[in-house]
VMD Tcl script that builds the backbone (N, CA, C; Angstrom):
set m [mol new atoms 315]
animate dup $m
set s [atomselect $m all]
$s set {name element resname resid chain x y z} {
  {N N MET 1 A 2.329 7.460 14.975}
  {CA C MET 1 A 2.050 5.895 14.510}
  {C C MET 1 A 3.428 5.021 14.111}
  {N N ALA 2 A 3.848 4.415 14.265}
  {CA C ALA 2 A 4.934 3.767 13.124}
  {C C ALA 2 A 4.264 2.277 12.792}
  {N N ALA 3 A 4.178 2.071 11.572}
  {CA C ALA 3 A 4.396 0.994 10.630}
  {C C ALA 3 A 5.156 -0.165 11.085}
  {N N GLU 4 A 4.570 -1.123 11.038}
  {CA C GLU 4 A 5.393 -2.647 10.836}
  {C C GLU 4 A 5.685 -3.818 10.144}
  {N N ILE 5 A 6.449 -3.985 9.837}
  {CA C ILE 5 A 6.934 -4.934 8.899}
  {C C ILE 5 A 7.339 -5.970 9.281}
  {N N SER 6 A 6.699 -7.677 8.852}
  {CA C SER 6 A 6.886 -8.469 8.650}
  {C C SER 6 A 7.318 -9.210 7.433}
  {N N ASN 7 A 7.339 -11.009 7.606}
  {CA C ASN 7 A 7.572 -11.018 6.421}
  {C C ASN 7 A 6.269 -11.348 5.294}
  {N N THR 8 A 5.283 -11.333 6.025}
  {CA C THR 8 A 4.140 -11.771 5.387}
  {C C THR 8 A 3.192 -10.367 5.454}
  {N N GLY 9 A 3.403 -9.014 5.424}
  {CA C GLY 9 A 2.937 -7.516 5.451}
  {C C GLY 9 A 3.225 -6.863 6.347}
  {N N ILE 10 A 2.849 -5.589 5.557}
  {CA C ILE 10 A 3.285 -4.467 6.627}
  {C C ILE 10 A 1.797 -3.934 7.437}
  {N N THR 11 A 1.761 -3.238 8.301}
  {CA C THR 11 A 0.403 -2.683 9.040}
  {C C THR 11 A 0.755 -1.543 9.680}
  {N N GLY 12 A -0.420 -1.082 9.646}
  {CA C GLY 12 A -0.539 0.423 10.761}
  {C C GLY 12 A 0.483 1.761 9.229}
  {N N ILE 13 A 0.154 1.174 8.532}
  {CA C ILE 13 A 0.296 2.661 7.424}
  {C C ILE 13 A 0.048 3.518 7.706}
  {N N ALA 14 A -1.079 3.922 7.874}
  {CA C ALA 14 A -1.699 5.272 7.664}
  {C C ALA 14 A -3.399 4.553 9.057}
  {N N PRO 15 A -3.733 5.724 9.754}
  {CA C PRO 15 A -4.770 5.790 10.173}
  {C C PRO 15 A -5.943 5.170 9.495}
  {N N VAL 16 A -7.079 4.483 10.032}
  {CA C VAL 16 A -8.125 5.037 9.336}
  {C C VAL 16 A -9.017 6.212 9.843}
  {N N ASP 17 A -9.796 6.697 8.779}
  {CA C ASP 17 A -9.879 8.501 8.924}
  {C C ASP 17 A -11.922 8.678 8.916}
  {N N SER 18 A -12.123 9.000 10.134}
  {CA C SER 18 A -13.890 8.948 10.032}
  {C C SER 18 A -14.208 9.280 8.731}
  {N N GLY 19 A -15.666 9.022 8.581}
  {CA C GLY 19 A -16.058 9.700 6.650}
  {C C GLY 19 A -15.553 8.245 5.871}
  {N N CYS 20 A -14.614 7.624 6.180}
  {CA C CYS 20 A -13.997 7.081 4.651}
  {C C CYS 20 A -14.847 5.553 4.471}
  {N N THR 21 A -14.984 4.827 3.599}
  {CA C THR 21 A -14.968 3.361 3.483}
  {C C THR 21 A -13.791 2.740 3.599}
  {N N VAL 22 A -13.744 1.936 4.727}
  {CA C VAL 22 A -12.685 0.795 4.623}
  {C C VAL 22 A -13.430 -0.607 3.781}
  {N N LYS 23 A -12.326 -1.038 2.985}
  {CA C LYS 23 A -12.223 -1.963 2.033}
  {C C LYS 23 A -11.092 -2.923 2.217}
  {N N THR 24 A -11.465 -4.182 1.999}
  {CA C THR 24 A -10.381 -5.153 2.156}
  {C C THR 24 A -10.684 -5.780 0.559}
  {N N ASP 25 A -9.761 -6.438 0.193}
  {CA C ASP 25 A -9.505 -6.802 -1.183}
  {C C ASP 25 A -8.348 -7.629 -1.635}
  {N N THR 26 A -7.939 -8.236 -2.634}
  {CA C THR 26 A -7.172 -8.863 -2.809}
  {C C THR 26 A -6.701 -8.484 -4.418}
  {N N MET 27 A -5.603 -8.181 -4.525}
  {CA C MET 27 A -5.580 -7.370 -6.074}
  {C C MET 27 A -3.796 -7.804 -6.145}
  {N N GLY 28 A -3.837 -8.014 -7.593}
  {CA C GLY 28 A -2.520 -7.750 -8.217}
  {C C GLY 28 A -1.544 -6.633 -8.314}
  {N N VAL 29 A 0.097 -6.629 -8.369}
  {CA C VAL 29 A 0.805 -5.130 -8.518}
  {C C VAL 29 A 0.982 -5.665 -9.996}
  {N N VAL 30 A 0.416 -4.426 -10.380}
  {CA C VAL 30 A 0.631 -4.189 -12.159}
  {C C VAL 30 A 2.085 -3.147 -12.634}
  {N N ALA 31 A 2.055 -2.345 -11.398}
  {CA C ALA 31 A 3.306 -1.189 -11.790}
  {C C ALA 31 A 3.488 -0.614 -10.161}
  {N N VAL 32 A 5.280 -0.074 -9.664}
  {CA C VAL 32 A 5.794 0.665 -9.112}
  {C C VAL 32 A 6.023 1.763 -9.251}
  {N N GLN 33 A 5.489 2.649 -8.625}
  {CA C GLN 33 A 6.670 4.096 -9.068}
  {C C GLN 33 A 7.200 4.509 -7.633}
  {N N PHE 34 A 8.464 4.953 -7.542}
  {CA C PHE 34 A 9.133 5.219 -6.569}
  {C C PHE 34 A 9.479 6.786 -6.867}
  {N N SER 35 A 9.703 7.551 -5.623}
  {CA C SER 35 A 10.136 8.662 -5.025}
  {C C SER 35 A 11.474 9.141 -6.532}
  {N N LYS 36 A 11.700 10.664 -6.503}
  {CA C LYS 36 A 12.491 10.643 -7.335}
  {C C LYS 36 A 13.758 10.707 -6.871}
  {N N SER 37 A 14.418 10.314 -5.509}
  {CA C SER 37 A 15.389 9.862 -5.066}
  {C C SER 37 A 16.027 8.462 -5.489}
  {N N GLY 38 A 14.647 7.908 -5.614}
  {CA C GLY 38 A 14.743 6.148 -5.512}
  {C C GLY 38 A 14.471 5.671 -4.113}
  {N N MET 39 A 14.665 6.107 -3.307}
  {CA C MET 39 A 14.338 5.667 -1.978}
  {C C MET 39 A 13.340 4.933 -1.830}
  {N N THR 40 A 12.564 5.533 -2.287}
  {CA C THR 40 A 10.947 5.051 -1.482}
  {C C THR 40 A 9.883 4.420 -2.283}
  {N N LEU 41 A 9.660 3.477 -1.862}
  {CA C LEU 41 A 7.915 3.274 -2.933}
  {C C LEU 41 A 6.704 4.136 -3.105}
  {N N ASP 42 A 6.579 4.969 -4.021}
  {CA C ASP 42 A 5.625 6.080 -3.342}
  {C C ASP 42 A 3.964 5.936 -3.783}
  {N N LEU 43 A 3.568 4.598 -4.795}
  {CA C LEU 43 A 2.826 4.408 -5.549}
  {C C LEU 43 A 2.515 3.011 -6.239}
  {N N ILE 44 A 1.558 2.192 -5.926}
  {CA C ILE 44 A 1.407 1.026 -6.022}
  {C C ILE 44 A -0.043 1.210 -7.336}
  {N N GLN 45 A 0.073 0.580 -8.213}
  {CA C GLN 45 A -0.949 0.164 -9.287}
  {C C GLN 45 A -1.398 -1.286 -9.221}
  {N N PHE 46 A -2.561 -1.126 -9.058}
  {CA C PHE 46 A -3.209 -2.779 -8.718}
  {C C PHE 46 A -3.804 -3.029 -9.758}
  {N N LEU 47 A -4.477 -4.312 -9.995}
  {CA C LEU 47 A -5.627 -4.467 -10.649}
  {C C LEU 47 A -6.444 -4.980 -10.019}
  {N N ASN 48 A -7.437 -4.676 -9.380}
  {CA C ASN 48 A -8.255 -5.470 -8.772}
  {C C ASN 48 A -9.374 -6.213 -9.283}
  {N N ALA 49 A -10.316 -6.914 -8.932}
  {CA C ALA 49 A -10.976 -8.083 -8.943}
  {C C ALA 49 A -12.266 -7.442 -10.199}
  {N N ASP 50 A -12.564 -6.206 -10.797}
  {CA C ASP 50 A -13.118 -5.783 -11.761}
  {C C ASP 50 A -12.718 -5.684 -13.249}
  {N N LYS 51 A -11.248 -6.152 -13.096}
  {CA C LYS 51 A -10.161 -5.847 -13.960}
  {C C LYS 51 A -9.721 -3.938 -14.267}
  {N N SER 52 A -9.907 -3.486 -13.168}
  {CA C SER 52 A -9.650 -2.032 -13.457}
  {C C SER 52 A -8.257 -1.585 -12.700}
  {N N ILE 53 A -7.885 -0.963 -12.618}
  {CA C ILE 53 A -6.533 -0.582 -11.858}
  {C C ILE 53 A -6.725 0.584 -11.182}
  {N N MET 54 A -6.148 0.363 -10.240}
  {CA C MET 54 A -6.271 1.143 -8.592}
  {C C MET 54 A -4.713 1.986 -8.669}
  {N N ALA 55 A -4.269 3.447 -8.589}
  {CA C ALA 55 A -3.178 3.557 -8.434}
  {C C ALA 55 A -3.272 4.175 -7.066}
  {N N MET 56 A -2.686 3.689 -6.105}
  {CA C MET 56 A -2.403 3.678 -4.674}
  {C C MET 56 A -1.381 4.455 -4.088}
  {N N PRO 57 A -1.284 5.749 -3.515}
  {CA C PRO 57 A -0.093 5.658 -2.657}
  {C C PRO 57 A 0.605 5.172 -1.532}
  {N N THR 58 A 1.248 4.756 -1.436}
  {CA C THR 58 A 1.755 4.076 -0.149}
  {C C THR 58 A 2.020 4.804 1.145}
  {N N ASP 59 A 2.465 6.067 1.295}
  {CA C ASP 59 A 2.485 6.842 2.272}
  {C C ASP 59 A 3.647 6.212 3.221}
  {N N PHE 60 A 5.229 5.713 2.400}
  {CA C PHE 60 A 5.923 5.100 2.813}
  {C C PHE 60 A 6.809 5.962 3.980}
  {N N GLU 61 A 6.908 6.973 3.247}
  {CA C GLU 61 A 7.958 8.278 3.514}
  {C C GLU 61 A 7.534 8.468 4.775}
  {N N ASN 62 A 5.978 8.562 5.004}
  {CA C ASN 62 A 5.217 9.113 6.582}
  {C C ASN 62 A 5.366 8.156 7.520}
  {N N ALA 63 A 5.707 6.585 7.288}
  {CA C ALA 63 A 5.286 5.750 7.918}
  {C C ALA 63 A 5.883 5.388 9.480}
  {N N GLY 64 A 7.431 6.324 9.250}
  {CA C GLY 64 A 7.961 6.385 10.245}
  {C C GLY 64 A 8.860 5.019 10.493}
  {N N PHE 65 A 9.343 4.422 9.166}
  {CA C PHE 65 A 10.702 3.597 8.841}
  {C C PHE 65 A 11.676 3.785 8.952}
  {N N SER 66 A 12.945 3.361 9.595}
  {CA C SER 66 A 14.208 3.261 9.579}
  {C C SER 66 A 14.344 3.063 8.013}
  {N N THR 67 A 16.418 2.992 7.787}
  {CA C THR 67 A 16.489 3.270 6.244}
  {C C THR 67 A 16.079 1.671 5.786}
  {N N LEU 68 A 16.332 0.589 7.018}
  {CA C LEU 68 A 16.433 -0.241 6.740}
  {C C LEU 68 A 15.039 -1.095 6.654}
  {N N GLN 69 A 14.197 -0.773 7.454}
  {CA C GLN 69 A 12.291 -0.902 7.232}
  {C C GLN 69 A 11.900 -0.336 5.797}
  {N N GLN 70 A 12.597 0.704 5.619}
  {CA C GLN 70 A 12.170 1.587 3.975}
  {C C GLN 70 A 12.343 0.355 2.923}
  {N N SER 71 A 13.813 -0.105 2.711}
  {CA C SER 71 A 14.374 -1.085 2.024}
  {C C SER 71 A 13.517 -2.373 1.997}
  {N N GLN 72 A 12.973 -2.654 3.401}
  {CA C GLN 72 A 12.581 -3.893 3.920}
  {C C GLN 72 A 10.629 -3.590 3.147}
  {N N ALA 73 A 10.284 -2.816 3.099}
  {CA C ALA 73 A 9.268 -2.142 2.807}
  {C C ALA 73 A 9.197 -1.983 1.083}
  {N N ASN 74 A 10.253 -1.899 0.418}
  {CA C ASN 74 A 10.347 -1.428 -1.069}
  {C C ASN 74 A 10.418 -2.770 -1.667}
  {N N ASN 75 A 11.219 -4.316 -1.052}
  {CA C ASN 75 A 11.303 -5.517 -1.164}
  {C C ASN 75 A 10.113 -6.014 -1.108}
  {N N PHE 76 A 9.333 -5.644 -0.490}
  {CA C PHE 76 A 7.902 -6.781 0.109}
  {C C PHE 76 A 7.455 -6.555 -1.255}
  {N N ILE 77 A 6.726 -5.146 -1.659}
  {CA C ILE 77 A 5.906 -5.157 -3.033}
  {C C ILE 77 A 6.968 -5.758 -4.433}
  {N N LYS 78 A 6.035 -6.579 -5.088}
  {CA C LYS 78 A 6.808 -7.421 -6.456}
  {C C LYS 78 A 5.313 -7.475 -7.258}
  {N N LEU 79 A 6.393 -6.789 -8.308}
  {CA C LEU 79 A 5.202 -7.040 -9.748}
  {C C LEU 79 A 5.123 -7.976 -9.995}
  {N N GLY 80 A 3.590 -8.360 -10.346}
  {CA C GLY 80 A 3.116 -9.556 -10.324}
  {C C GLY 80 A 2.738 -10.478 -9.421}
  {N N ASN 81 A 2.611 -10.379 -8.382}
  {CA C ASN 81 A 2.064 -10.852 -7.206}
  {C C ASN 81 A 0.722 -10.313 -6.409}
  {N N PHE 82 A 0.032 -11.078 -6.055}
  {CA C PHE 82 A -0.969 -10.835 -5.237}
  {C C PHE 82 A -1.036 -10.209 -3.750}
  {N N TYR 83 A -1.891 -9.315 -3.637}
  {CA C TYR 83 A -1.647 -9.222 -2.016}
  {C C TYR 83 A -3.352 -8.982 -1.318}
  {N N LYS 84 A -3.597 -8.875 -0.223}
  {CA C LYS 84 A -4.640 -8.959 0.601}
  {C C LYS 84 A -4.311 -7.291 0.949}
  {N N VAL 85 A -5.003 -6.450 0.582}
  {CA C VAL 85 A -5.088 -5.058 0.463}
  {C C VAL 85 A -5.867 -4.515 1.291}
  {N N HIS 86 A -6.095 -3.544 2.652}
  {CA C HIS 86 A -6.726 -2.974 3.290}
  {C C HIS 86 A -6.585 -1.465 3.107}
  {N N TYR 87 A -7.204 -0.815 2.530}
  {CA C TYR 87 A -7.219 -0.140 2.582}
  {C C TYR 87 A -8.935 1.017 2.802}
  {N N GLN 88 A -8.767 2.914 2.673}
  {CA C GLN 88 A -9.756 3.026 2.598}
  {C C GLN 88 A -10.097 4.116 1.497}
  {N N LEU 89 A -11.084 4.347 1.412}
  {CA C LEU 89 A -11.565 5.528 0.235}
  {C C LEU 89 A -12.202 6.548 0.913}
  {N N CYS 90 A -11.757 7.892 0.649}
  {CA C CYS 90 A -12.408 9.150 1.166}
  {C C CYS 90 A -12.722 10.144 0.166}
  {N N GLY 91 A -13.335 10.675 0.879}
  {CA C GLY 91 A -14.534 12.149 0.183}
  {C C GLY 91 A -15.021 11.683 -1.234}
  {N N GLN 92 A -15.532 12.515 -1.785}
  {CA C GLN 92 A -16.692 12.011 -3.014}
  {C C GLN 92 A -15.846 11.163 -4.074}
  {N N ALA 93 A -14.316 11.836 -4.305}
  {CA C ALA 93 A -13.909 10.699 -5.715}
  {C C ALA 93 A -13.388 9.444 -5.361}
  {N N GLY 94 A -13.482 9.089 -3.628}
  {CA C GLY 94 A -13.071 7.685 -3.247}
  {C C GLY 94 A -11.088 8.088 -3.254}
  {N N TYR 95 A -10.685 9.112 -2.893}
  {CA C TYR 95 A -9.488 8.908 -3.011}
  {C C TYR 95 A -8.918 7.541 -1.800}
  {N N PRO 96 A -7.960 6.992 -2.713}
  {CA C PRO 96 A -7.661 5.917 -1.788}
  {C C PRO 96 A -6.421 5.862 -0.985}
  {N N THR 97 A -6.296 5.402 0.178}
  {CA C THR 97 A -5.306 5.141 1.207}
  {C C THR 97 A -4.868 4.140 1.788}
  {N N LEU 98 A -3.846 3.350 1.508}
  {CA C LEU 98 A -3.216 1.999 1.715}
  {C C LEU 98 A -3.659 2.294 3.406}
  {N N LEU 99 A -3.722 1.036 4.038}
  {CA C LEU 99 A -3.425 1.045 5.783}
  {C C LEU 99 A -2.656 -0.515 5.835}
  {N N ASP 100 A -3.313 -1.045 5.494}
  {CA C ASP 100 A -2.518 -2.467 5.223}
  {C C ASP 100 A -1.836 -3.217 4.170}
  {N N ILE 101 A -1.741 -4.067 3.722}
  {CA C ILE 101 A -1.009 -4.846 2.855}
  {C C ILE 101 A -0.395 -6.285 3.593}
  {N N HIS 102 A -0.669 -7.036 2.788}
  {CA C HIS 102 A -0.476 -8.500 3.377}
  {C C HIS 102 A -0.305 -9.711 2.015}
  {N N THR 103 A 0.379 -10.629 2.497}
  {CA C THR 103 A 0.564 -11.752 1.024}
  {C C THR 103 A -0.420 -12.099 0.756}
  {N N ALA 104 A -0.896 -12.737 0.034}
  {CA C ALA 104 A -2.202 -13.235 -0.244}
  {C C ALA 104 A -2.663 -14.436 -0.333}
  {N N LYS 105 A -1.400 -15.533 0.517}
  {CA C LYS 105 A -1.759 -16.777 0.324}
  {C C LYS 105 A -2.281 -17.123 2.064}
}
mol reanalyze $m
mol bondsrecalc $m
mol representation Tube
mol addrep $m
């Protein structure tokens, strides 16, 4: 499954796993972390509605992106912007997985 990128979002980043809780929230980006090579956005830190920070891996490396799409994905995520984030929480600890992300407009 390859993710898809448009002007308004990135969809199909990861499949929904059975037994996980799927959620959609509007959250602001407060920090990002890139891979060691600097080519891939690896982690996004979101500020959620209850004012807590949620660190979420992007899994962009495994999303099936071309080099151009990788650049587009990296440039889509902007510090300070708000996004509608579709994600799942898995396991007892609630490990987050990014499923889709769209502009919050």
